[in-house]
N, C-alpha and C positions, 0 to 999 in steps of 0.2 A: 769694235767701234767703227762706224762708217762716217766718213767725211761728207758733209752736204756741200756739193759743188755748185755754188750760185753762179759762177762764171759760165760753166757749161750749160746749166739750165736756162740762164738768160739768153745765151747764144741760140739755143734750140727754139725758144719762144720767139725771138726776133726773126728767125728764119720762117717760122709759121706765120707771123704777122706779114712779112714781106710777100709770101705766097698769096695771102688773102688780099693784100693791097693790089697785087698784079691782077688778080681775078676781078676785083672791083673796077679797076681802070680798063680792063679788057672789055667790060660790058658798058663802057661809057660813064662810069661813076667818077666821083671827084677824088683827087689825091688828098689824103689827110694832111692837114697843115698845122704844125705846132710852132708857136712863137714863145721866145724866152726874153724876159727883161732882166738885164744885169746892171746893178748899180755899184760903181766903184771897182776896186781891184783886189778884193779879198782872195787869197790864194786858193782856199777850199772851194769857194763859189766859182772861181774861174775854171777849176778842174771839173767840177760837176757840170757846168754849162757846156764845156768843150765835149764832155762825154755824152751829154744829151744830144748835141748836134751830130756827133758820130753815130749815135743810136738811130737818129732819124734817117740818116743815109742808109744804114743797114736795113731799116724797115721799109724803105721806099717812100718816106714822108717828105713833104716840103717843110723846110724849117727856116725861121727868121730869128735873128738875134738883134735885139735893140739894146744899145749901151748908153748909160748915163754916168757922169762923174759923181763922186761922193757929195758934191755940193748941190745936186739937183734938189729943187724944192718939192714939197709934198704936193703942191698944186700941179706942178709939171708932171709928176708921176701919175697923179690921178687923171690928168688929161690924156696921158699915154694909155692908161687902162681903159678909159672911155672909148678911145679910138679903136683899140683891139676888140672891145665888146661889140662895136658897131661894124667891124670889118667882116663882111660875109664870107671872105675866103679863109679866115682863121678859124679853125675848128676848136682849138684849145690853146690856152697860154698859161705861163707861169711867171710870177715875179719872184726871182731868186732871193731867198732869205739867208742870212740876216740883212736888214736894211740899216743905213746910218741912223744914229740915235735921234736926229731931229725929225725923223719920219715915223708916224704912227703906223706900225705894221698892221694892226688889226683893221684900221681904217682902209688901208690898201686892199687887204684880203676881202673885206666886205664890199668893196667897190667892184670887184671882179664879177662878171655875170656867172652865176652858179652853173649855167649850162656849158660854160667854157672852162670851168675851174678844174682842170685835169690834175691839179695837186691835191684836190679833195679837202681843202682847208676852209672853204666858205661855210658859215653856220648852217645853211640849208643842206649842203651835202653831209656835214657832220651829224645834223639832226636826223636826216633820212637814214644814214648808216646805223645810228643808235636804235632805230625802231625797225631795222631790217628791210627798208625799202630800196629799190634799185637806185644807185647813185655812183658818183666817183669816190672811190675809197682812197685815202692818202697812201702814197706810193710805198713807203716802207712796210706798214702793216699788210698791205695787199701782197707785197713781195714775199713776206714771211708765210702768209697763208698759202700762197702758190707753191713755195718750197715744201711745206708740210704735205700738201696734196700730191705733188709730183713724186715725193719719196714714200708715199703711202704710209705716212706716220699717223698712227691712230690717236685721235684727240678726244673723241667722244667719251665722256665720263671720267676723263683723266684730270688729275690735279695740276693746274698750270699756275705758276708764280711769275708775275711780271714785275721786274725791277725798274722803277721809274714811272712817273705819271705825267709826262709831257703831253701837250696837245697833239704833237706830230707823231709820236710813237706809243707811249704808254697807255694813254686813255683809249685811243681807237683800237689798239691791240686787245685790250681787256674786253671791249664791246664785241669784237669779232670772235674772240675765243669763247665768249659766253653764249653767243647766239647759236640757236639750234642748227641753222643752215650752214654755219661755218665751223667753229671749233667744237661747240656742244660740250665744253669742258667746265669744270668747277674752277673759278678764277679768283686768285688773291693778288692784289696790287700792293707791293711794298715800296717804300721810299725812305728818304734820309731820316724820317721821324719814326719809322716802324720799330717797335721794341723787340719783336720776335722774328726779325728778318731771317736770321740764320736758321732757326727752327723751321720756318715756312719753306725755305729752300731745300732743307734736308728731306722734307716730306713730298717734294714736288716730282711729278713724272716729267714735266716740261718746265724749263726755266727760260724765260725770254729776258735777256739782260740789256736794258737800255738806260743805264744810270749815268754814263759818261765818266766813269772812274776806271782807269786802266787796272787790269788784274784784280778787280774787286771780288769776283767769284773764285773761290779757292776750292781745292779738292774736298776739304772737310765740310763744305756746304752742299755737296752734291751726292745723291744716293746712286748706288750702282744701277746702271741701265737707264739713267735719265737722258732726256733729249735736251740739248743745250743750243739755244739760238742766241748768238752774240751780235748785238746791234752796235756796240761801241766802236767808234773810230776816233781815237785820240792820237794826235801827233806827239810822239815822244822822241827826244834827242837820241841819235844813233850815229856815232862817228864813223862806223863802217860803211854807211850808205852815202852815195854821191849827194843826195839831197840834204844829208845831215839829220834826217829824222826817219822814223818808220811809223806805220799805223799800228796802233795797239788796241785790242778789244777790251771789253769789260771783264772777260774771263781769262784766268791764268791758264792758257791753253795747254801747255806741256804737262801740267799736273792734273788737269781736269779731264782731258781727252780720254785717257785710259779707262776711266770709270763710266763713260757714256755709251749709249747705244748709237746715238747720232750727235754730231756737233758741227757747227758752221765755223770755218776759219775766218780770220781777219788779216789781210784783205781776202776777197774772193768768195765771200759767203753772202751776206745780206746785201752788201753794197751794189753789186751788179743787178740784183733783183729790183732794187728801188728804181733805177733808171728804166729797166724793162717794164715795170708796172706803169710808169708814166707813159710808155709807148702803148700799153694795153688801153689805158684811159683815153689816149688821143685817138686811137682807132675807134673806140666806143663813141667818142664825141663826133668823129667824122661820119659814123653810121647812124648818128642820132639814136643810139641804143637806149638811153635813159630818159632823155628829154627831147621832145619834138620841137 
């Protein structure tokens, strides 16, 4: 069993990006600029955004954080998005989800200029990804594809089972694993209504678990030599930790790991790659790689 180290891989990629940014700026090019919009004080969102700001520093990017309280109106947030769309210095920006209940998330996502949508959530980017055109790919699926590639894990012709059908992970992951230039695999998507979920998992060469249920994937669901990618990050109470909780994946790691050829830990697996992918998208936005 080999552990897939997302933390080390992400650090290596950020160092590569920093070198490229240095070279761009040495020849008079523009420093890439990422902006993040944070609404309220959700603990998880605060942590993510803090890590994104630190990643910008590591990559040599300029970063801007725009904060609003929970009671911000939808119109105020849309006006902020419009300002960022028109700001020539900002190459890419994200609006951290989830948003308060009184704000229509989809409306905010669709208001973002797709050429600056480094989260890859805008329908134009999602549609382009689905038919294999160059675009910003949402960060978690892109991070997973990068890990599979960096660890030289064969995906072509393999049976891949994806647990979960969210717009952020499950659906784009299925699209990428299916496409010839990416995964080139045979893909099955399972979810809470799937009748044969356990059987599908038992036959899978690769399982990507993004179902949001701690310890959902157990040893009896996994065949020997399978590759396991665990996207789950649920906070579970843990009295031994200073914080009072620990992050738990969708996979029962201790019993599943011995059966695998490769497995990602939680934390330290997919998580660091998500932020690293956002940096890759920001660099591409700065270079106008996909859209002029």
